[in-house]
N, C-alpha and C positions, 0 to 999 in steps of 0.2 A: 416650609411655607410653600414652596413650589408645587409640591405634590398635592399639598392640602386644597391649595386654590384651583388646581386643575380638576380634582375630584368634584369639587363644589361647582366648577362650570360644566359637569356632567361627561368629563374626559376621565374615564375610571382605569384605564389600562395603563397606568403610570406608576413607576417607582423610581426611587432614588437610593444612592448608596450611603446615605446618612453621613454625609461629610467625609468620607473615607474615599481613596482611590478605588476605581473598579477592580474587583478580584476574579480570578478564575472560579472561584466558588460560587460567586454571585451570578456570573455568567452561566454556569451549569445549572443553577438553580431557576433562572429564567428560561433557560433551554427546555425545562420540563413542560412548559406551558405554551412556549411560542418558539419559532425558529426565525422569526423577524423582528428586529430592533431598530427603533429610530432614537437616535442620540439628540437631546436638546441642548444646545450650546449657548450659554450668555454671550452677549455681543462684545467679547474681548478677545481680539485675535492671539494675543501672547498667551493668554490661559488656554485657549483652544489647542495651540501648538503644543503646549505643554502635556496636554492629555490625551495626545492623538494615539498613544500606546493601547488605549482602551479598544479603539477600532481593530488593531491587529490582534488583540486578545479574542475579540468576539468572531473575527474570521477563522481563527485558529481552531476554535471550538465547532465550527461548520455552521454558524448562524448568519443569516443574512443581515446585513448592517446598512442603514441609511443615516443622513444626518440633517439637522435644521439648525441655522444659526439666527438667533434674534438680533434686532437693530442694535448697534453698539449703545452701551449703558443699561441695556435691558435683559432682564432675566425673565422665566416663563411667568411668574407672579406679577411683576410690574407690568409686563407687557399686556398680561390678560386684562389686568385692571384699566389699563389705557384704552384698550379697543374693543373688550367685550368678548363673549364666548363665540359668537357666530364669526366675527371677523378673525378670531384667534385660530380657529378651526381651519378657515378658509386659507390663512397664512400658512399653516402646517402643510396642507395640501399643495399649495403652490410653490412653497420654498424647500420642500424635501428633496434630496439628491442623494446619489448613490456615492459610495465611498471614494470612487476614483474622481469624480467631478468635484467631490468636496475638497479632496486634498489638492488637485489642481487649481481649483479656484482660490484656496488658501495662500498658495505661494505664486500665484500667476502673475502679480505684480514684480516680484523679484526675479521670477524665472525669465520674464520678458525682456529684461535690461541686461541679463547675464547668462550667457549660453553655459557657464560651469553650473549655475544654480539650476538652470533647466535639467542638466545632465543628472544633478543630484535628485531632483525632483522625480524624474522619471525612474531613477533607480530606487527610490524610496516608495513609489507606487507599485512598481513591480515586485518590490520585497513584500508588499502587502499581499499582491494577488498570489503570490507563490505560497502564502499561507493558507489559502482556500484548499480544503481537503479533497473536494469534488472536481474531477478532472474536467468534466464538461463546463462547470461554471468557471473554471480558471480560463479555459478557452474563450468564453464570452467575455470576459474582463480584458483578456489580451486583446481581442478584436476592438473592444470599446477605448482601450486606452491608446491604441494605434490611431483611432479617428480623433480623439482628443488633443494627442500630441502631434498630430500629423507626422508619423514615423511608420516605418515598414513594420507589418504585423510579425513577419518571421524574425527580425532584429529583437523585437521585444520578447517573443517567445523563447529565443536563446538566451536572454538575460534571464528569464523566469527558470529555464532549464539548468542554468548555471548556479542559481541560487539553491534550487532543489538538490542538485548534486552536492554543494557544499554542505548543505544542511544534513543529507544522509553521511556524507564522510565524517562529518563531526559527530553523528550518533554513532557510527562504528567506532571511532575513536574512544568516545564516552564509555560504549560498552566493553570495548577492549580493557580499557583501564579498570572498569569496576570487576572484570573477570580475574584480572591481575591480583586484585585485592584479596580474592579468594580462589585462587585457580582451581577448577574442577580437574579430577583425575584424568589423564589422558589427552586433555586439551591443550596444555601448555608443557613446555619442557624449558630447563634453564639453559642461558649461554652467558658469556661473558658481560652482557649487558643487563642482565637480569633475567629475562626470558624471551622467548619466542612462540608465536603461535603455532601449534603443531597441526599437521593436517591429518592425524590419525583419526581425529573423532569424525571429521567429515568423510574420509575414506571409508571408515567402519560403517557409517550411516548409509552411504551409497552402496557398498557391497552387500549389506542387508536387504536392501529393497531389489538389487539385481538377482540376488539368490532366490528371493521370494517370488520374483517374477518368473523365473525359469522353473522353479518348483511347480508353480501353477500351470505352466506351459505342459510340463511332463505328466502330471497326474489329470489335467482337464482340458489339454489342449485339443483332444480329438472329439470332445463333445459337440453335438450339434446346436447352433443357436436359435434354431427356429426360423430363421430368415435365409436359409439356404447356404450358410457358411459355417465354419468351425469357430470355437472360442479362440484357437491359436490364431487364425487369420484376422480376427478382430483385434486382438492383443497386439499383434505385430503391426497392424495399420496405424494403430495409436502411438506406436514408437518408431515410426517409419524412418525419421531423420535422426533418431537418437542411439548412439553406440554405448557399450558397455565398457567399463574400465577393468572390471576383474576378470582374469583370464578365463576361469571355468565358466562363469556364466556368458562371457563373450563367445566361447567356442560353441556352447549349446544355442545361443541365440542365433548364430550365424548358420548354423545346421537348419535350424528351424526357418529361417529366411530362404533359405535356398530350396527347400522342398515346398514352402508355400508359395514360392514364384512358379513352380511348377504343378500347383494346385493339389498338393498332398500335405498329409502330416507324418514327419518321421516316425518309425516305430521306435518303442521302447528298447527293443533288442540291439537297434543300431547305437544306442548309447551305452548299453551294458556291454558291449563289445568294442567299445571304442578304444583307440591305440593308446590314449591318455589315462593313465591310471587314477589320477585326480579325478577325471571326469566320470569314470567307471564309479568311483567310490561315491561321489557327490550324488549321482544319479540314484545309487543304491539307497542313500539317506534319504533322498527326498521322497522316495517311493514307499517308505517304511511309515506307518503309524506310531508316532511316539507313545501315544496314549490309547489304549483300547478298553472300553468298559467292560467289565465282567459281567457275563451271563446273568449272575445272581442280582447285580445291580439293575438291569434292564428288566428282568422278570418280576422283580420285587415292587409292588405298588408305593409309588413315591409322588409327592407333589412338586416335583422338580422336572422342568420341561429340559429335555437334552436336545440341544442345536448341533445339527451336524455341519460340517464345514461346506458341504454342497448346498445347503440351504441359504447360505449367506455369500455364496460364491461372487455374485455379482458386487456386491458391497465391498469385497475382499479385493477383488479384481480392480475395480474402480479406485479405490483408496492406493493401491500399490501403483498404479499408473500416475496418479497425480502426484504422489511422492516422488517418483522417478523424473517426471517432468519439472517439478520443483528444483531437484538437485541438478538438472540440466540447465535450468533458466538461471539459477544462482550462480553457476559455474561461468555462464556468458557474462552475467552482470559483473562479476569479479574481473573478468578479462576487459570488458568494456571501462570499467573504473580506472584499470592500469592504462589503457589507451588515452584516456582522457587526462589522466596526471602526467603522462608523458609527450602530449601532444602540443605542439608550438605553434602550428599553422592554425589561422583563425576559422578558414572554411572547413578544415577536417574536424576541427573542434566542435563546431555546430552539427556536424552530422554525427559525429560520435554522442554527443548530449542528447540528441533526438533520439537516437538508437537506445540509449540509456534508459531514458523515460519510458520508452515503448516496453523495454524489457520489464522494467518496475512495474508497470500496468499489468503485464501478463503475470508477472509474480503475485500481484496483489489478487487477480482473478482466481489463481489457482490456491492461493490461502485461503480465499473465501469458500471454495468447496471443501477445503480441508478443514473449515472451522477454526482456523488460525488467525492472527492479526500481524500484519507488516506495516513498516513505516514506508511511506512514499515521499 
């Protein structure tokens, strides 16, 4: 009846959940048509408090949410009949409020009398802010909450960072247990407690990317880029602060860095005559084409386009650099998580949490370039 009454009054962009609690599926459906939702609440404080979860669900889906509360005892249908269409629309415009002000106002009386209640309210609001996926919007909401609660912005940001870190930690634990249910080969090994996570999978992935980097350095590093520099110089500049873990890759990388600092590219002969046999063998492998098209295949007319590596070299180099950077950032994130877990000093914890969030932002940006999704 609420929806029907509002449509009859000319307010057509209205839906209801048909007597059920709001669901994620309903929010996703609404999100296909608009990113802005205004929740209309009956004038029943107890009922409103019981349904606040809906606001968090909407925020978590990346939608903007505001709220309007009708006078005590009224619902949209009864209030519309009481005041008429024009006054109803005016009421909506004047009384609409963002979710922070809405929650703060809902518990204002309790919080004013009890510092503990105020603390719980602040924690509840910041937990909602932490659900907002957009970093910029989170920052805006933190500033707004600082003004409303008359508290330091840095303190509230730290609270949000703690919530984000705890959520990330929970997700890691969840994913870990899911993997244990069906452990992939090479990623887990048994111990007396049932299992431990193996580093072999991570190390193998890092080794592959490092070897691919030096392979392209050896094969194409001397190429001119058209901007007065070599491909090797550009590749090395991208990884200026990143070291390699694999011995052979690290050795080749450092030789290139030494020569690049002098404005030159090392000759292939230097590697082919290197004192380390593993380096010599690896270089020989890198310089051999594993697959070479038969002349008969090339000469015979076919409707198949053969793409050589040189034609997609820019894309391959870019992808490889991003993957190496991703490995580097994820290693830093793991180290930062350990620091946070072990830190007891409040000031240091604030610093570590801030650095952790910044690293996660970088991880998100790199993942976006690679076309993958990460949790923040």
